[in-house]
N, C-alpha and C positions, 0 to 999 in steps of 0.2 A: 505494499500500499504505500502510495507516494503521501507526501504531506499535503493537507487541504488547499485545493485552490491554487495549484501549480498553473494549470492551464487557463484560467481567467482570475480577474479580479475580485476580491472578497467584497459583497458590500458591506459599507461601515456598520450599518445596524446589526450585522451577523456576527460581527468580531466577539463579541460575547461569549457566542456559543461555540468557538473555534475549539477550544481545548476539551471541551465535555464531549463533541461530536467525535473528536479524532480519539479519544480515549474510549469511547463506545464502540466505533467501529473496528479498531483493535481488539477489543475485548469480544466482539462477535466473531471474527475470524478465527480467533484462538480456540473459541468455544466450538467452532466447526472443524477442528483439527488442523487450521492452516497454521505454518510456520513463516514468521514474518521476518523480512530482512530490512534494515533501514538505509534510506537515503537520505544524506543531507538536503535540505530545503534548498539551499544556494546551487548545489550540483544540479539537482533535478530541474530548477528554474531556467539555469543557465542552459542546459541541454534541451529544454523545451524551446527556449526561445530561439535557439539556433535550428532546431528542426522546423520549428514553424516557418521561418523565413524561407527555408528552403521549400517547405510545402506550399509557399504560396507562389512561387514562379510557375508561370503560364496562367491559363483561362481556368480558373477554378473557384468555387464558392468558399465561404469561409467554413463551412460547415465540413465540406470534404478536406480542406486544407487542415483543419483540426484534427480531422480522422487520422489523416496522413502523417501529419506530426506526432500524433500520440504512438502511432505505430515505429515509427523512425526513433522515437525516444527510447520505446522498450529494446530497439536493436542496439542502440548505443548504450543504454545501461547494463546488457550482457557482460560488458566488461568488467562491471563489479563483482560478476558473480552469477552462477546459473540459477534459473528461475523458471517456474511453470507459467505463471501469470503475473500481469502488472496491473494493480488495482489504482485507478485515477478516480478519487473523489473530491467533490466541489459543494460548497455551500451556496445556495442559489436562492432568489427572492423569485416567488411565484405569484399568481392568482389564484385564490380558492373561492369557488361559487358557494353562496350562502343559501341554505335550505333552512327556511324557518330561523332556528336559534343556533343552527350548526354550519360551518365550513366544511366542503367536502374538497379535496384536491390531492393527486397523486397518492392515491390509496388510503388516504387519512380522513379520517373524520371526529372533529373536534368541536365543542360546545363553544360559542362564542361568548365572553364576558361581557355582561351588559352592566353597566355602571348607572344605580339609580339614586336619586336624591329626590325625598318627598313622595307622599302619596300618588301624585299625578304621575311622576315619574316612573313609579312601581307598576302603575297601570299600563303606561305607555311602554314599558320593557316588556310585555306580554305581546305586543303587536309582532308579528312575523315580519322579518327582514328579509330583503331581497338586494342582489346585485353581488359585488366580489369585495374580497378583503385581501391585503397582502399576507403572503405566507412564506415560512421557511421551509426548503426541500434539501433533501441529500440529493447529489446527482452521482451516479457511479457508472464508470466504464470500467470494462476488464479486457485487457489483451492478453494474447498469448505471447511468448519470447521471441516470436517471429513477426510480431507486429499486426497480427489479424484480430480484429474486434470479436471477443466472444459474449459480450454482454454490454449493455446500456439500459439504465432505469432510473427513475425519480421516487423517491420515497418522502412523503410528507412528514415534517418535523412538528413545527409550532404556528399558529397563527400568531402576527406580529402586533395585532392592534386588539384594543378592547373598545367597545361601543358605549358612549353615554348618551342617554335620554335626555333631550334638553328641553321638551315641552311640545309645543303644536304650534302650526303656523296659521295664517288668517282663514286658510281653509278647513281648519280643525284637523290636519293631518298630522300624524306624530312627526317630530324633527329628532336627527340623531347626529352625533359627531363621533367620527373616530380619532382615538388617541393611542399612543404608542403603549405598548405594553412593558412594564416595569418588572415583572416576575418571570420573565422567559427562565426554562429550565429550573423552576423550583422542582419539580421532579422528572425522574428520568423515564417514565414510562412511555412517553410520546416519542422521544427520542429512539430508545430501543426499538420502538415499532417501526418508527420510519428507516432505523437502519436495516431491520429486516425485510422490510419492503423493497428496498432499493437494492437488495442482494438477490430477490427472487426472480427467477428460478435457478439462477447461477449455482447456488450453494446447495440445491438439492441433489448434486451429485457429490462424489467424495471430494472433499476439499485438497487443492493443489497446494503446492509451494509457490506463496506471494511474496513478490518483491516490494519490501520498503515497510516502514513503520513511521508513526510520527517522530520527526526529528527536526527541532530547530536548534 
């Protein structure tokens, strides 16, 4: 497993989740019998940027270039030692669809926190919500030692906002505000569930030797 977000910038709002998520990924892989080998972040990042620059040559879209670069990265990291698979994890922001008072995205379903103040706010908090809210997900790619992609998936981790019921508008319709959550990762259940979702169905087969472990 490479360190988080080698292949893309990490959104600033997700930095608080970095160490917990890295630890939980490593724990999950070891639970499935994987042997982890570490790759320093500066080495992995430097190799990735070099691979991406080469992969962008010619008329290719960014997704194709990224896949090619990851494949080339696996090849270059073989010099550090033999491995069966390279796991490339990233924390990303996604949109979660609201269903009543729950958010659903990337295999996860979580209740949205509604902040109420006063009796009117409590009544309004029972009003069904709709739309989308920002959420954090884990993006996982797995490549074999020859650079072929074996797996790619997202697993939902945490809804990033809470909802405050603010009252009613002139038409008598309830009004709400989205506010950043300050209690992310209070419990590990949602993170562990998201990690498992992101690796399905790859870890349904016997676990290979995986390259890398969190290393800063």
